[in-house]
N, C-alpha and C positions, 0 to 999 in steps of 0.2 A: 463477614466479608462483603455482603451486599449492602451494608448500611451506607446510606447516602448516595447510592447508585441510581442513576436514571434508567429508564427502560433501555436506552441505547447502550449505556455502560454494561448493563446485565447481559444484553444480547451479544456484545463484543466479547465479554469475558467468557460466556458460555461457548461461543464459537471458537475462541482461541484455544480452548481445551479439547476440541473435538478432533476426531480422526481426520476429517477433511482438512482442517486447519493445519494439522501436523504434516500432512502430505504437501500442502501448499507451501508451508514454511521451508521444508526440505528443498523443494524445487526452486523457490525464490532465492534461497541462500546460495544454492549451487550456481545459479545464474549471476548473482551479485559478486560472489567472492573473487573471481578472476578480474573483475573491474575495479576492485578496491585498491587503494594505495598500497604499495609493497612495504613501505616503512612501518615498523611497529610503533614509531613515534607519531604517526599520522593522527590528526584530530578528526574524529568522526562524529557526526550528529545524526541521531535517529529521530526524524521529525514525525510528529503525530504517532508516538511510539506505542500508545495503548498500554497493554500490560507489560511491555518491555522485553518480550522474548528475543527480538532481534538485537536490541542493545546489549542484552546479557550475553548473547552469542558473540557479538563483536568484541565485548570486553575481555573475552578469553584470548583474543588475538592482539588487541591493541592496548597500549598503556592506559589511556583514558578515553572514555566514550561518554558522550552527552546525549540526553534525550529530553523531549518535551511532549506534552499532550494537553489539550484543552480541558480534559476531564480531571478534576481533583481526585475522584475515586479511583480512576485507573492509574494515576501517578502514585497514589498511596499504595496500591497493590504492587506496582512495579518496584517501588522503593523497598518493600518487604522482601520481594523475590531477588532483587539485584542491587544490593546496597553499594556495590562497587561502581555503579553508574551514576553520573552527575545528572539528576533528574529535576525538572522544573515543570510548573504549570504555565502554559503559554498558548496563545492562539497563533496558528501559522500565518493568518492574514492580519494579525495585530502587531503590536510592538514586541519584537523578539528580544530577549534579554542577553544578546550576544554582541560582541564588538564587530566592527567591519573586518573583513578579510581574515577571519580567525579559524576557519575549518578547511580541511583538505577534501572532505567529502560530506555531502548531505544525502541521506537516504529518505525518500518518501515512499513508504511501502503500503500499497493498497489503501491509501487514505485520500488520494486526490479527489475522489468522488464524494468525499465528506466535506469538502471545502467549497463554500459558495463563491468566495472571491479568490479564485485560483490565481488570477494574474497578480494580485497583491502578494499572495504567499510566495510565488516564484520570484518576484522582485525582492522580497525579503531574503530568500535563500541566496540570490545573486549577491546581495550586499554582504552577507556573512561568510561567503566562500572566498578563499584566496584565489588570485588569478591562476588559472590552470586547474582549479579545483573542480570536482565533479558533482553533479546532481544525478543520482540514480533513482529513477521514478518507476516503480512497478505499479501498473494500473490494470483494472479490470478491462478486458478486451470489449470495446463497445459493440462489436459485431456479434459476439457470442455469449457474453456474460450477462447476468441479470442487470437491468430489467428486460433487455431484448430477449435473452435466452433463458428459458426455464426448463429444468429437467423434470420430466413426468414419467411416472410408472403406473400409478393407480393401484387400487386394491387388488384387482385381478393380477396385475403384473407382479405385485408384491407377493401374493400367495403362490404364484407360479415361478417365483424367483427369476423374473425376467430383468434384464438390465434396463436402466432408465433411458429414455429417448429425449433428445434435445428438441424442444419446440421453440421456434423463433417467432417473436412478435414483430410488429411493424416498426422497423428501425427508423424510418422516416418520421413516424409519429413523434418519437422522442426528440428527434433533431428539430422538428418544427415547433415544439412546445417552448414558448418564449421564457417560461419560468425555469425550465430544465429540471424541475424537482420531481422526485419520485419517492415513494414511501415503501420501505421494506416491510414494516409491520408497526402498528400503533403509531408512536411519534418518532420513529426512526427514519429521518429524512435524509436523502442524499441527492446528488446532482449529476446529470448526464452530460458528459463531454465526448465529442467525437475524436477520432484519432487525429484528423487534420487540426482540430482545435488545440489538442495537447501540444502539437508541434508548433503551431502559431503562437500560442501563449508563451511557450518556452523561449522562442526566438525574440518575442517582444520584451521578455524579461532580460534579454541580453545573452542567452545561452546559444552555443553551437551544438547541433545534433551530431553526435559521434556514431551512434548506432541504435538500431531498433531490433529487439530480439523477441521472438515468440517463445514463451515458456510452456513446455509440454512435458508430460511424463515420458520416460525413455522406453517403457515397455508396456505391453497390454496387461490387464489385470482381470482375473475372473471374479473379483470382488465387486461390490456395488458402491464403491467409494470414489473419491475425487481422482484417484490415479487412473481409473478407467475413463472418466470423463475427460481428463486432461491428456490422455493418450490420443483421444479422438479429435479434440478441438483445443486450440491455443486460447485458454480462458484468461490468461494473464500476458500482458506485454511489458517489456522492460525498455524504457528509454534511457540511453546513456547520453548525458548532456555535460557540456564543459563551459565554465566561465572563461572567456578568452584571456590569454596571457597578455600582459602589458608590454 
């Protein structure tokens, strides 16, 4: 399964199967679902779909779902798990293999920070969306999520079964970095965008902002997982964007 995977691919696959990821997936889908088109004939694209969990979930509701990712290895894994989804290898900021005005909704879930040329990617999404179509973009909250926010517990806290504490680093430091790059581990490189930048880039790509939602867990948890962290802080934001109707 790991044959041909980069460190970034392996890291994504590993996290996608973790308990934290499952909690995030449940919360993100619950926030996305009421904003999706009501018609079962709607054409939905899962952009930067990774291992395809979201595309697979959408395929259970809609007749046809499309997805793409820049990673050959992750698309291969997604095809094995979700053969009913039309999956391709493509770069969000490159030439997308879709016609103009062909989708009712595009979802970019927790992947915007992996795209260096985000303005180009959102311009691409505007091209392939129908007038009145939606771009639903779930992003790591730049005020609380990594790299600004780091959850710490330490060995003593682990032994005493204390809950982790959120430590905030210098937000302005990441804003002022002209390269905006940061590294998760090894060669896993991502890019830091502020919330005003997400809104500005979206508007420059031709979208109207319909809403902004903080995604949080609905109840506290005695466990040491993401549900506790996301009960205390909105680690994920959901931008609901629309391509203007002609």
